[in-house]
Each structure stands twice: as C-alpha cells, then as structure tokens.
C-alpha positions, 0 to 999 in steps of 0.5 A: 500500500502507498505510504506518504510522509509528512514533515511538519515544521513548528516554530519551537525548538527550546521548550521540551514540554511543548515539543513533547506535547506536539509529538504526543498529539501527532501520534496519539490517533488511531493505534499505529495509523501514523508512525513517528520516524524522527524528531529534530529540534534546534534551539538556535533556529528555534524550530522542531521538525517531525517526520511522520509516515502513514497511509493516505487518509491518516496524516491529515488528522494527525497534523490537525492534532499537532497544529491544535497544540501549536496554536495553543502553546506557540506565540509568534509575538514572542518568538526568537530564532534565526530561521525564517518563519511565518507560522506556529505550524510554519510549513507542512509538506506531504511527501510522496516517495514515488511519482505514482503517489503524487496524486495521493499526496496532493489530496492529503495536502489539500485535506490537511489545509482545509482542516487547519483552516476550518478547525483552527481558523488558520490562513493556509497558503499553498506553495510548490506544485499546488500553487503554480510553483510559488516558493516558501521564500516568496511567502516568508519574505519579511517574516510574519508581520509582513505576511500579515500586512500583505493578507490584510491589504489584500495583496495575498489571499489564502488558499484556505481559511480567513483573509487575515493572519492568526493573532499568535499563530500566524499562517501555515504554508502547505505543499505536496512534494517529493523528498528533499534534503534539509542540510546545513554546513558549518564553516570554520573560522575566519568565515563571517556571516557576510561570507556565508551569505555570499557563498549561499547566494553563489551556490543557490539555484539561479546564482553564479554557481547555481546548483539545481534545486538548492535553496540557501541562506547564511546564518549566525548561530547565536549560542555557539557563535558559529557561521552556517549555510542552511539549505534545502536541496530540492533535487537530490537526484540532480544535486547530491550532497557531495556536490553541495559540499564541494561547491561550499569548499571552493570558498570556505572550509566546511567544519561539519554538516547537519541533516534535518529530518530524513533524506533519500539514500541517493543524496549521500552517494559519494559523500566525503567521509572526512566531513562529520555529521554529528548524530547521523545514523544511516539506519534511522536517517535514510528514508528507505532504511527507516521505512523498512523498520515499520 
C-alpha cells in the first residue's frame, strides 16, 4: 500500500514540554495509523521538525492534532530564532516517495489545509506544485508581520481559511512534494556571516554557481557563535550532497554538516567521509532504511 510522509515544521525548538506535547498529539490517533520516524529540534533556529509516515487518509488528522497544540502553546509575538518563519505550524509538506503517489499526496495536502483552516481558523497558503510553483521564500519574505500586512491589504489571499493572519499563530504554508534534503554546513573560522551569505547566494539555484534545486541562506548561530549555510536541496537526484559540499569548499572550509529530518539514500552517494555529521545514523536517517523498520 502507498505510504506518504509528512514533515511538519513548528516554530519551537527550546521548550521540551511543548515539543513533547506536539509529538504526543501527532501520534496519539488511531493505534499505529501514523508512525513517528524522527524528531529534530534546534534551539538556535528555534524550530522542531517531525517526520511522520502513514497511509493516505491518516496524516491529515494527525497534523490537525499537532497544529491544535501549536496554536495553543506557540506565540509568534514572542518568538526568537534565526530561521525564517511565518507560522506556529510554519510549513507542512506531504511527501510522496514515488511519482505514482503524487496524486495521493496532493489530496492529503489539500485535506490537511482545509482542516487547519476550518478547525483552527488558520490562513493556509499553498506553495510548490499546488500553487503554480510559488516558493516558501516568496511567502516568508519579511517574516510574519509582513505576511500579515500583505493578507490584510489584500495583496495575498489564502488558499484556505480567513483573509487575515492568526493573532499568535500566524499562517501555515502547505505543499505536496517529493523528498528533499534539509542540510546545513558549518564553516570554520575566519568565515563571517557576510561570507556565508555570499557563498549561499553563489551556490543557490539561479546564482553564479547555481546548483539545481538548492535553496540557501547564511546564518549566525547565536549560542555557539558559529557561521552556517542552511539549505534545502530540492533535487537530490540532480544535486547530491557531495556536490553541495564541494561547491561550499571552493570558498570556505566546511567544519561539519547537519541533516534535518530524513533524506533519500541517493543524496549521500559519494559523500566525503572526512566531513562529520554529528548524530547521523544511516539506519534511522535514510528514508528507505527507516521505512523498512515499520
């Protein structure tokens, strides 16, 4: 039977009680209907990312339960973190692992968006294939305050829900897509934030050295005072992580890498063995291997 993934991103990476409550809500439905494959939390980004697996028809209700906890417990007016965001439940993609399952993923994403809007009064904006290619970056530009202004001014209309931002939970971005890789690379000193931003602009798709499907930004992690290039590699079939690391290394020395959530196995083909990925376990962080255990 078809298995879909959901990868909800919540704007909370510091409060363990809230993250535990989200995990409980996402998995407390009908026994065994939705399986939790991974939880990634990051206090600097102030963000947590869950990877869920389920059959079509099971994920939307689980995501609604998680979103209800997010609306109750996450207040964007007090949020601090380096990661771009517009919502308490910031993004909620439904992931199809085969092209034959794309229709099922689209249907699950649309049902999810409708439930979030009707049950929680959240404005939901689609991105990607369900929005003629509109990107997360277009919607996040300027942060939650700017998105709220654009909605109030009628410059943007949500695909589902009220025509205004939720007062504390903002808005949610929803999509159906194939697997991507959320991947960060920390740079060794003397790299600066300006340097990281310049490298990100060069290697992202459309840049002078643009890599297909790569979205990249430069960040400073306040607690560690580390410089990071944070990326989504949306076409790991065309751009394995080896190529990403090589592109960065032409301009600065990578110190370590970080995988957010799970990745398809092909993304790690030829990955440089001398670049550490703390906490990475192929048996639990590669999609194909993780799904083989459920």
